[in-house]
C-alpha positions in Angstrom: 11.8 -18.6 -4.6 9.9 -21.9 -4.2 6.6 -21.7 -6.1 4.5 -22.6 -3.1 6.3 -19.9 -1.1 6.0 -17.3 -3.8 3.0 -17.3 -6.1 0.8 -19.6 -4.0 1.3 -17.7 -0.8 1.1 -14.3 -2.4 -2.2 -15.3 -4.0 -3.6 -16.1 -0.6 -2.4 -13.0 1.3 -3.2 -10.5 -1.4 -5.2 -11.2 -4.5 -4.9 -7.7 -5.9 -1.1 -7.5 -5.6 -0.9 -11.1 -7.0 -2.4 -9.8 -10.3 0.2 -7.1 -10.4 3.1 -9.5 -9.6 2.0 -12.0 -12.3 2.3 -9.4 -15.1 5.7 -8.1 -14.0 8.8 -9.1 -16.0 10.6 -12.2 -14.7 13.7 -10.0 -14.0 12.0 -8.2 -11.1 9.2 -10.5 -10.2 11.1 -12.5 -7.5 12.6 -9.5 -5.7 9.3 -7.6 -5.6 7.3 -10.6 -4.6 9.8 -11.4 -1.8 9.8 -7.7 -0.6 6.0 -7.9 -0.5 5.9 -11.1 1.6 8.3 -9.6 4.1 6.4 -6.4 4.4 3.2 -8.4 4.8 4.8 -10.4 7.5 5.9 -7.3 9.4 2.4 -5.8 8.9 0.9 -9.0 10.4 3.1 -8.7 13.4 2.1 -5.1 13.9 -1.6 -5.9 13.5 -1.9 -8.9 15.9 -3.8 -6.9 18.6 -4.2 -9.8 21.0 -0.4 -9.5 21.6 0.5 -6.4 23.7 1.9 -3.5 21.8 5.3 -3.6 23.6 5.8 -7.2 22.6 4.9 -6.4 19.0 7.4 -3.6 19.0 10.1 -6.0 20.2 9.2 -8.5 17.6 9.2 -5.9 14.8 12.7 -4.8 15.9 13.9 -8.4 16.0 12.4 -9.0 12.6 14.3 -6.0 11.2 17.5 -7.3 12.7 16.9 -10.7 11.0 16.3 -8.9 7.6 19.7 -7.3 8.0 21.2 -10.7 9.1 22.1 -9.3 12.5 20.1 -11.6 14.7 19.4 -15.3 15.1 16.3 -17.3 14.1 13.0 -15.9 15.4 10.3 -17.9 17.1 7.2 -17.3 15.0 4.9 -19.7 16.8 3.7 -17.2 19.4 2.3 -14.9 16.7 1.2 -17.6 14.2 -1.2 -19.2 16.7 -3.1 -15.9 17.1 -3.9 -15.4 13.4 -7.5 -15.8 12.4 -6.7 -16.0 8.6 -5.1 -19.2 7.5 -2.9 -17.5 4.9 -1.4 -15.1 7.6 -0.8 -18.0 9.9 1.1 -19.8 7.1 3.0 -16.6 6.3 4.3 -16.4 9.8 4.9 -20.2 10.2 7.1 -20.0 7.1 8.8 -16.7 8.1 12.2 -18.3 8.4 11.9 -19.9 4.9 11.1 -16.5 3.4 14.1 -14.9 5.2 16.3 -17.7 3.9 15.3 -16.8 0.4 16.4 -13.2 1.0 19.9 -14.4 1.7 20.1 -15.9 -1.8 19.1 -12.7 -3.6 21.9 -10.9 -5.5 23.5 -8.3 -3.2 22.3 -5.1 -5.0 18.7 -6.3 -5.0 19.0 -7.5 -1.4 20.2 -4.1 -0.3 17.1 -2.5 -2.0 14.8 -4.9 -0.2 16.5 -4.3 3.1 16.3 -0.6 2.7 12.6 -0.5 1.9 11.7 -2.9 4.7 13.6 -0.8 7.2 11.5 2.2 6.2 8.2 0.3 6.2 9.0 -1.3 9.6 9.9 2.2 11.0 6.4 3.3 10.0 4.8 0.3 11.6 6.7 0.9 14.8 5.7 4.6 14.8 2.1 3.5 14.4 2.2 1.2 17.4 3.8 3.8 19.6 1.5 6.6 18.4 -1.7 4.6 18.9 -0.9 2.6 22.0 -3.9 2.6 24.3 -6.1 4.2 21.7 -9.8 3.1 21.6 -13.0 4.1 20.0 -13.6 6.3 23.1 -10.1 7.7 23.1 -9.3 8.3 19.5 -5.8 9.5 18.7 -5.2 11.6 15.6 -2.1 12.6 13.7 -1.2 16.1 14.6 -0.7 17.7 11.2 -0.1 17.2 7.5 3.7 16.8 8.0 3.0 13.7 10.1 0.4 12.6 7.5 3.0 12.9 4.6 5.7 11.2 6.7 3.4 8.3 7.5 2.3 7.7 3.9 5.9 7.9 2.8 7.1 5.3 5.3 4.4 2.7 4.6 3.9 3.3 0.8 5.9 6.1 -0.8 9.2 4.3 -0.1 7.8 1.4 -2.1 7.6 3.6 -5.1 11.3 4.4 -4.7 12.1 0.7 -4.3 10.1 -0.3 -7.4 11.7 2.4 -9.5 15.3 1.6 -8.6 14.7 -2.2 -9.1 12.9 -1.7 -12.5 15.5 0.9 -13.6 18.3 -1.6 -12.9 16.7 -4.7 -14.5 14.1 -3.6 -17.0 15.1 -0.3 -18.6 18.6 0.5 -17.5 19.5 2.4 -20.7 16.4 4.5 -21.0 17.1 8.3 -21.1 14.6 9.9 -18.8 14.4 12.3 -15.9 15.6 10.1 -13.0 14.7 12.6 -10.2 11.2 13.2 -11.6 10.6 9.4 -12.0 11.6 8.8 -8.3 9.5 11.8 -7.1 6.4 10.5 -9.0 7.1 7.0 -7.8 6.9 8.3 -4.2 3.7 10.2 -4.9 2.3 7.1 -6.6 2.8 5.0 -3.5 1.4 7.8 -1.2 -1.6 8.1 -3.4 -2.5 4.5 -3.1 -2.0 4.6 0.7 -4.3 7.7 0.8 -7.0 5.8 -1.0 -6.8 3.1 1.8 -6.8 5.7 4.5 -9.8 7.6 3.1 -11.8 4.4 2.4 -11.0 2.7 5.8 -11.7 5.8 7.9 -14.7 4.4 9.8 -12.9 1.1 10.6 -9.8 2.9 11.8 -11.8 5.3 14.0 -13.4 2.4 15.7 -9.9 1.1 16.5 -9.0 4.5 18.0 -6.9 5.6 15.0 -7.5 8.8 13.0 -5.0 9.3 10.2 -6.5 12.7 9.2 -4.7 15.4 11.1 -6.2 16.8 14.2 -5.4 20.4 13.4 -7.3 20.2 10.1 -10.3 18.7 12.0 -10.1 21.4 14.6 -10.1 24.1 12.0 -13.5 22.8 10.8 -14.8 22.6 14.4 -14.5 18.9 14.6 -12.9 16.3 16.9 -12.0 12.7 15.9 -14.9 11.4 18.1 -17.4 13.5 15.9 -16.5 11.3 12.9 -18.1 8.3 14.5 -21.5 9.9 13.9 -22.6 9.8 10.2 -24.6 13.0 10.9 -21.3 14.9 11.1 -20.7 14.3 7.3 -21.9 17.7 6.1 -19.4 19.5 8.4 -16.7 17.0 7.4 -17.4 17.0 3.7 -15.2 19.9 2.6 -12.2 18.6 4.5 -12.7 15.1 3.3 -13.0 16.1 -0.3 -9.8 18.1 0.0 -8.0 14.9 0.9 -9.8 13.1 -2.0 -8.4 15.8 -4.3 -4.9 15.3 -2.9 -5.1 11.6 -3.3 -6.3 12.0 -6.9 -3.4 14.4 -7.6 -1.0 11.8 -6.3 -2.6 9.1 -8.5 -2.3 11.6 -11.4 1.5 11.6 -10.7 1.3 7.8 -10.7 -0.3 7.9 -14.1 2.5 10.2 -15.3 5.0 7.8 -13.8 3.4 4.9 -15.7 3.7 6.8 -19.0 7.3 7.8 -18.3 8.2 4.1 -18.3 9.4 3.3 -21.8 6.5 2.2 -24.0 8.2 -1.0 -24.9 8.1 -2.1 -21.2 4.5 -3.2 -21.5 4.4 -5.4 -18.4 5.7 -2.7 -16.1 3.3 -0.2 -17.5 0.3 -2.6 -17.0 1.5 -3.4 -13.4 1.5 0.4 -12.7 -1.7 1.2 -14.5 -3.9 -1.3 -12.8 -3.6 0.1 -9.2 -3.8 3.7 -10.5 -7.0 3.0 -12.3 -8.5 0.9 -9.5 -7.5 3.7 -7.0 -9.1 6.4 -9.2 -12.3 4.4 -9.4 -12.4 4.0 -5.6 -11.9 7.8 -5.2 -14.8 8.5 -7.5 -17.0 6.1 -5.5 -15.9 7.7 -2.2 -16.7 11.2 -3.5 -20.4 10.1 -3.9 -20.8 8.4 -0.6 -21.0 9.2 3.1 -17.7 7.8 4.2 -18.7 8.1 7.9 -21.4 5.5 7.4 -19.5 2.4 8.6 -21.9 -0.1 7.1 -21.4 1.2 3.6 -17.7 0.4 2.9 -16.7 1.3 -0.7 -15.3 -1.7 -2.5 -14.5 -2.1 -6.2 -16.1 -5.4 -7.4 -14.2 -8.2 -9.1 -16.1 -7.6 -12.3 -15.0 -3.9 -12.3 -11.4 -5.0 -11.8 -11.7 -7.4 -14.7 -13.1 -4.6 -16.8 -10.2 -2.4 -16.0 -7.7 -5.1 -16.9 -9.5 -5.8 -20.1 -9.6 -2.2 -21.2 -5.9 -1.6 -20.5 -5.1 -4.5 -22.7 -7.2 -3.6 -25.7 -6.4 0.2 -25.5 -2.6 -0.2 -25.0 -1.7 0.0 -28.7 -3.4 3.4 -29.1 -1.8 6.2 -27.1 -4.9 8.5 -27.0 -7.2 5.7 -26.1 -4.8 4.5 -23.4 -4.5 8.0 -21.8 -8.2 8.4 -21.7 -8.4 5.5 -19.3 -7.2 7.8 -16.6 -8.3 11.2 -17.9 -11.9 10.0 -18.4 -11.8 8.0 -15.1 -14.5 5.7 -16.4 -14.0 2.2 -17.5 -16.6 0.6 -19.8 -17.9 -2.7 -18.6 -16.7 -5.7 -20.5 -19.3 -6.8 -23.0 
């Protein structure tokens, strides 16, 4: 992949994922970076609210057909001109170049990229259909936990499967391990990271008419999605919210188990997995001590905290006990 289309663009559209990509082994870095750029392009299509939902759905379907090489060149200009962020505008303007790179990927890796993008795009399409017409006055919620689990699988859990199969093929093909458990924990890993996003971004999503927490669970607590716009509802909401924090933490715990199942000699893959797990766990700790319904107080992990996590993983890696305490203690000392 051309460097300006890979590292440079990735750095602009996602600084956090860029860190992960940089540490990955060269054998998987191009395919994972390409898959991320394609997923980010589809996400940008889905999120361009100035374009009617029906048109975005049509564009997503056309994009999926292009990924499978079943359609002709797309016209990206319509969407690119509506992007407020320069990086996202460039991403769409260079969409055909990115798709051209996909055609050069070895067939086995290309199939994995196509499969994961098909699932991700199906989740984005479902989102557009489910929340069409939703507003802050007419909030639409998922119905139940089955829909919640399905959504988190489609947009993130499937990425854990993709990552696992790609790394298994290229980084540790001969390692003797429980394949089924690794894949299961990979899915939970991805779902846990998505749950962190959902739980952190709840106020913002509500104001866009979207409630990813199931309506039946809210109803059981005597709540409606509209009630969550009022920070004063937090005491009634707290028990339910913390139950989802616990579920997210359990999934990150599976992600930590996943990280430690990867052969110890695969230092780069382990670090690439450990960083989002530890940042996610730190975010959950912060959410546990805040009123998440207070829209003005969005929880965010600072750059200095991220640097501290990276530093501690590097210096503790040689010692298994010290390494495991990174997650078990869920506290990262500040860099001196």
